[in-house]
C-alpha positions as semicolon CSV with decimal commas, in nm:
position;residue;x (nm);y (nm);z (nm)
1;M;0,141;-0,016;-1,215
2;H;0,460;-0,050;-1,009
3;E;0,515;0,108;-0,675
4;R;0,794;0,359;-0,671
5;R;1,096;0,278;-0,463
6;T;1,068;0,378;-0,101
7;S;1,367;0,191;0,041
8;G;1,636;-0,058;-0,051
9;R;1,438;-0,339;0,101
10;W;1,312;-0,646;-0,078
11;A;0,952;-0,733;-0,148
12;A;0,712;-0,902;-0,385
13;P;0,541;-0,704;-0,660
14;R;0,166;-0,642;-0,626
15;L;0,191;-0,612;-0,250
16;S;0,216;-0,311;-0,025
17;R;0,504;-0,294;0,218
18;L;0,450;-0,373;0,580
19;T;0,691;-0,104;0,683
20;T;0,497;0,178;0,527
21;V;0,395;0,214;0,888
22;L;0,725;0,122;1,047
23;A;0,841;0,473;1,105
24;L;1,190;0,602;1,045
25;G;1,166;0,767;1,386
26;A;0,932;0,857;1,665
27;S;1,046;1,196;1,786
28;A;0,836;1,384;1,531
29;L;0,523;1,260;1,704
30;L;0,629;1,361;2,050
31;S;0,942;1,433;2,242
32;V;1,008;1,081;2,358
33;A;1,282;1,071;2,615
34;G;1,603;0,910;2,490
35;P;1,600;0,546;2,385
36;A;1,549;0,289;2,658
37;H;1,871;0,110;2,742
38;A;1,939;-0,203;2,934
39;A;2,058;-0,041;3,254
40;A;1,774;-0,200;3,451
41;P;1,795;-0,569;3,545
42;R;1,678;-0,789;3,262
43;D;1,343;-0,959;3,303
44;P;1,416;-1,332;3,279
45;R;1,081;-1,432;3,122
46;P;1,128;-1,379;2,745
47;A;1,474;-1,530;2,698
48;D;1,459;-1,470;2,323
49;I;1,421;-1,091;2,359
50;P;1,737;-0,895;2,441
51;D;1,710;-0,597;2,676
52;Y;1,357;-0,701;2,764
53;R;1,345;-0,499;3,084
54;A;1,418;-0,184;2,884
55;A;1,143;-0,269;2,634
56;L;0,896;-0,334;2,914
57;D;0,979;-0,004;3,083
58;L;0,936;0,180;2,753
59;V;0,591;0,045;2,666
60;K;0,473;0,127;3,019
61;S;0,612;0,481;3,003
62;A;0,407;0,801;2,995
63;D;0,570;0,897;2,664
64;V;0,442;0,588;2,484
65;H;0,102;0,617;2,653
66;N;0,073;0,976;2,530
67;A;0,184;0,871;2,181
68;V;-0,101;0,620;2,167
69;C;-0,345;0,887;2,284
70;R;-0,230;1,125;2,011
71;F;-0,267;0,849;1,753
72;L;-0,617;0,759;1,870
73;S;-0,724;1,123;1,888
74;V;-0,709;1,144;1,507
75;P;-0,987;0,952;1,327
76;V;-0,884;0,694;1,071
77;P;-0,925;0,865;0,731
78;Q;-1,202;0,733;0,512
79;G;-1,248;0,746;0,136
80;D;-0,992;0,766;-0,143
81;G;-0,854;1,111;-0,080
82;V;-0,480;1,166;-0,066
83;E;-0,311;1,417;0,163
84;T;-0,616;1,509;0,368
85;P;-0,477;1,709;0,665
86;Q;-0,618;1,638;1,009
87;P;-0,473;1,864;1,280
88;I;-0,371;1,706;1,609
89;P;-0,580;1,829;1,900
90;D;-0,370;2,079;2,092
91;K;-0,406;1,952;2,446
92;A;-0,163;1,966;2,733
93;D;-0,288;1,621;2,828
94;P;-0,321;1,419;2,505
95;C;-0,521;1,152;2,690
96;E;-0,781;1,394;2,823
97;G;-1,133;1,262;2,772
98;M;-1,019;0,913;2,666
99;P;-1,108;0,594;2,848
100;A;-0,830;0,454;3,063
101;F;-0,612;0,191;2,896
102;T;-0,278;0,021;2,940
103;V;-0,025;-0,119;2,696
104;K;0,043;-0,490;2,728
105;D;0,387;-0,644;2,769
106;P;0,591;-0,652;2,446
107;L;0,604;-0,962;2,228
108;A;0,858;-1,071;1,969
109;L;0,781;-0,998;1,604
110;N;0,994;-1,242;1,404
111;E;1,039;-1,239;1,029
112;I;1,215;-1,439;0,762
113;T;1,575;-1,338;0,688
114;P;1,719;-1,218;0,358
115;G;1,971;-1,504;0,368
116;F;1,691;-1,758;0,398
117;V;1,513;-1,597;0,103
118;A;1,829;-1,588;-0,106
119;G;1,895;-1,955;-0,034
120;T;2,234;-1,882;0,122
121;S;2,116;-1,975;0,473
122;L;2,028;-2,326;0,582
123;P;1,659;-2,412;0,629
124;I;1,689;-2,421;1,007
125;A;1,508;-2,199;1,255
126;T;1,814;-2,006;1,371
127;E;1,900;-1,899;1,016
128;A;1,552;-1,876;0,866
129;V;1,392;-1,640;1,118
130;R;1,512;-1,339;1,317
131;L;1,373;-1,097;1,573
132;S;1,275;-0,777;1,391
133;H;1,058;-0,566;1,622
134;L;0,857;-0,589;1,941
135;V;0,482;-0,536;1,943
136;S;0,248;-0,442;2,227
137;A;-0,129;-0,425;2,198
138;L;-0,369;-0,234;2,422
139;N;-0,545;-0,410;2,705
140;A;-0,883;-0,308;2,559
141;P;-1,024;-0,109;2,266
142;V;-1,037;0,267;2,311
143;N;-1,353;0,420;2,166
144;G;-1,392;0,112;1,950
145;R;-1,036;0,116;1,815
146;N;-0,738;-0,107;1,880
147;A;-0,379;-0,003;1,833
148;T;-0,036;-0,164;1,841
149;V;0,284;-0,008;1,969
150;M;0,591;-0,119;1,773
151;L;0,946;-0,095;1,908
152;A;1,266;-0,114;1,705
153;P;1,611;-0,201;1,839
154;T;1,841;0,090;1,914
155;E;2,204;0,079;1,810
156;G;2,412;0,004;2,116
157;G;2,131;-0,170;2,301
158;G;1,776;-0,109;2,410
159;W;1,464;-0,018;2,215
160;H;1,285;0,291;2,088
161;L;0,933;0,370;1,972
162;A;0,909;0,295;1,601
163;A;0,537;0,336;1,533
164;V;0,182;0,316;1,655
165;R;-0,037;0,119;1,416
166;E;-0,408;0,069;1,377
167;G;-0,538;-0,270;1,490
168;D;-0,388;-0,547;1,699
169;S;-0,340;-0,836;1,455
170;D;0,041;-0,835;1,478
171;A;0,034;-0,870;1,855
172;T;-0,246;-1,128;1,836
173;Y;-0,048;-1,355;1,604
174;A;0,280;-1,296;1,788
175;G;0,105;-1,402;2,108
176;T;0,014;-1,746;1,972
177;A;0,369;-1,877;2,008
178;T;0,395;-2,169;2,251
179;V;0,677;-2,369;2,404
180;G;0,845;-2,556;2,121
181;T;0,703;-2,336;1,842
182;L;0,812;-2,016;1,675
183;V;0,568;-1,770;1,517
184;F;0,696;-1,550;1,235
185;T;0,577;-1,329;0,954
186;E;0,641;-1,309;0,583
187;P;0,589;-0,932;0,578
188;Q;0,562;-0,890;0,204
189;I;0,224;-1,065;0,203
190;R;0,130;-1,006;0,569
191;G;0,141;-1,382;0,611
192;W;0,178;-1,533;0,959
193;Y;0,316;-1,882;1,017
194;R;0,400;-2,123;1,299
195;L;0,726;-2,317;1,285
196;K;0,723;-2,644;1,478
197;L;1,054;-2,827;1,453
198;T;1,097;-2,815;1,074
199;T;0,729;-2,785;0,976
200;V;0,572;-2,455;0,867
201;E;0,199;-2,408;0,922
202;P;-0,013;-2,110;0,808
203;L;-0,197;-1,898;1,063
204;N;-0,395;-1,668;0,833
205;D;-0,538;-1,658;0,482
206;Q;-0,236;-1,477;0,338
207;A;-0,009;-1,749;0,471
208;R;-0,231;-2,024;0,332
209;Q;-0,208;-1,857;-0,006
210;G;0,167;-1,831;0,043
211;L;0,180;-2,209;0,085
212;D;-0,034;-2,261;-0,225
213;G;-0,326;-2,379;-0,014
214;R;-0,136;-2,650;0,173
215;S;-0,193;-2,702;0,544
216;S;0,180;-2,738;0,611
217;V;0,514;-2,767;0,435
218;S;0,868;-2,844;0,544
219;L;1,092;-2,548;0,619
220;S;1,305;-2,653;0,322
221;D;1,004;-2,641;0,089
222;Y;0,896;-2,308;0,235
223;Q;1,241;-2,171;0,157
224;K;1,195;-2,273;-0,206
225;L;0,864;-2,086;-0,218
226;V;0,997;-1,758;-0,077
227;K;1,315;-1,784;-0,285
228;A;1,101;-1,807;-0,597
229;R;0,896;-1,506;-0,481
230;Y;1,169;-1,270;-0,366
231;A;1,526;-1,383;-0,439
232;D;1,549;-1,162;-0,749
233;K;1,423;-0,861;-0,550
234;L;1,681;-0,848;-0,271
235;P;1,894;-0,535;-0,214
236;G;2,131;-0,484;-0,503
237;S;1,914;-0,673;-0,752
238;A;1,799;-0,513;-1,076
239;Y;1,449;-0,495;-0,928
240;D;1,584;-0,301;-0,633
241;T;1,826;-0,072;-0,818
242;T;1,568;0,028;-1,078
243;G;1,340;0,158;-0,805
244;M;1,067;-0,106;-0,792
245;S;1,135;-0,240;-0,444
246;S;0,849;-0,182;-0,202
247;G;0,893;-0,414;0,093
248;Y;1,160;-0,478;0,347
249;G;1,438;-0,717;0,421
250;A;1,766;-0,607;0,573
251;T;1,714;-0,358;0,852
252;K;1,823;-0,010;0,752
253;K;2,041;0,201;0,976
254;T;1,767;0,463;0,990
255;E;1,577;0,230;1,222
256;D;1,863;0,216;1,470
257;A;1,773;0,536;1,648
258;P;1,500;0,797;1,668
259;S;1,526;1,092;1,432
260;S;1,322;1,391;1,327
261;T;1,182;1,201;1,029
262;P;0,799;1,200;1,029
263;L;0,640;0,906;1,206
264;L;0,416;0,697;0,985
265;L;0,111;0,555;1,152
266;G;-0,096;0,278;1,005
267;G;-0,463;0,270;0,928
268;S;-0,672;0,006;0,759
269;G;-0,571;0,051;0,397
270;A;-0,417;0,389;0,476
271;A;-0,129;0,543;0,664
272;L;-0,128;0,850;0,884
273;A;0,183;1,064;0,858
274;L;0,281;1,341;1,093
275;A;0,412;1,629;0,887
276;G;0,416;1,999;0,963
277;G;0,213;1,954;1,279
278;A;-0,079;1,783;1,103
279;F;-0,173;1,428;1,024
280;A;-0,201;1,364;0,651
281;L;-0,359;1,065;0,486
282;R;-0,140;0,860;0,257
283;R;-0,323;0,582;0,080
284;R;-0,129;0,261;0,042
285;R;-0,186;0,123;-0,304
286;H;-0,162;-0,242;-0,401
287;T;0,026;-0,261;-0,728
288;T;-0,050;-0,491;-1,016
289;A;0,304;-0,521;-1,157
């Protein structure tokens, strides 16, 4: 069974798209104040993250804190049901009754580029990998649950809230980057890798499978692997235009700024969508092509 087309982004068959939970906007969840811009002095620490001061201010804001509380106030749906409404608790203070928590500083979420996949970019770090989003985990679980705040770049500069997702694996892997290494994801398989000079090493089981079980490959050989997996599924390909695309590659303009589009929130094997004032369960199916 093929997944139906949900965007013009590229992906592998048989795999669910990472950005099922990368929302098309955040304002449907709450009235987040306008996107954070880089008016404040830039924090010099993460030199690879533009407008970092704005991103830091955003993840520490009351709006994002309340968004996380609203997300955590709705239990993760269980079972195989589809479209199971779960009303949001109507509280003036969405964090009422929850343990205190903070959101950690944002980290870079890097991903492979469409040009690298297509084979039109050189197998070098600056052309193979790009900054896609920022991720911030919580300082501690809240009632046994972890969550990750995801920020997307805003057109014209700055960042805006893109999603709140269940779990903290993205931030955990992103945080393993060290001086002289670059950590990135192959989102179509949820694979995480470390790039050291021109050597690619897997960080999780999905990545090890993506390297055919090898402990490391050259960046050039890794490019051959992803080209074989996805090059015929890029935007504009027959796979894409016939409606079978289910992952993501080139960033769509809809991610450039918040909108009134429902915010998709991730669960383990499920997604929570805010629609009509209620959370509804949307199961994410793995297709078998």
